[in-house]
N, C-alpha and C positions, 0 to 999 in steps of 0.2 A: 504494500500500500504506500502511496506517495501522498504526502500532505504538503500543500503549498500555502504559505502565509503571505499575506500582502497587507500593506498599510491601507487604511480607509481613505477614500477620496476626500480631498480638502476643498471646501468651497472658498473661492477668492472673489471678492468684489473688486472690479476694475472699472474705473471711470474711463469711458471711451469717447465721450463728447460732453460738452457743456455749452450753455448759451448765456448771453447777457444782453439786456436791452441796449439799443443804440442811443437812446435819449432818456431824459428823466420823466417824460410824459408817460403816465400809466395807460396801458392799452387793454387791461383786463377789468371788467366790471362784474362784480359779484353782489347779488342782492341777498342779504342774510335772513330777513324775516321769512317765516313760513317753512314748509317742509319740502318743497320741490324747487330745484334751481337748475339753470343752464349756465354754462360757462363757454363763452365764444371769444375767440381772437381771430380777426381777419387781417392778414398781411401785416402783422406786427414786425417792425424792423428789429432784427437781432444780429449779434455776432455769434456765429456757430463755430465753436472751438473744437477741433478734432484732435484727439490725443492718441488713439490706439487703432484706428482703421483708416485706410486711405492715406493720402499724403497729409501728415500733420500740418496744421496751420489754423489761421483765423479767417473765416469766410463770412462775407455779408450774406444774410439770408432773411427770409420772411417766415415767421412763425404763424401757423394756423392751428387753432384748437376748436374742437366741437365736442362738448361733453354734457351729460345731464345726470341728475340724481333725484330720486323722489324720497330719499331717506330723511328722517328728522335731523335738525341741526343742533349741535351741542356747543354752547358758549363755554369755552375753556378759560375765560378771563381776557387775556390780550388778543385772542383770536377766536375764530369760529371753526369748527370741525364738522365735516359732513362725509359720510361713508356712502358706498354703493354707486360711485361714479363709473360711467361707461362712456367710451368715446374714442377719439384719436387725436393725435397731434402730428404735425409734419414741419420739416424745415426744407424750404425750397429756394432756388434762385434761378430765374430766367429759364424755367423748364427743367432744371436739374433738381432731382429730389435727393437731398443729402440723407434724410432719415424720416421714416414714418413709423409711428408707434400706435398700436391699438391697445386699449386697456378695458378691464371689466372689474367691478367690485373694488375700485381704488378708493383711497381716502384722500381728501383734499383739505389742507389747512390754509386758511386765508387770514392774513393779518389785515385788520381793518382799522382805518382811522375813524373814530366815532364822530358823527356830524350832529 
């Protein structure tokens, strides 16, 4: 009989891309009251920063988000939290799609300035 021992697989979190707004103007609007919300960004200008796939660099891109949740909202003090988000977001530039992500049952934390 032969017994083979192996080390368990290790999970490693790797940042492969990041983004930052190109201006100080907010382009996300989130309405906290109630139990159902949508989150939409149309052509928000961002810098798409590639770290681990494709040629590394900083690229001008447009961020588009479409998501919704019907779950209740929790006020956690300085922010609001809502679960159950489903939708997608993408980073594009003149017909080039850098990255598209779809998600389901996500949690969104929104820092809100109280008005």
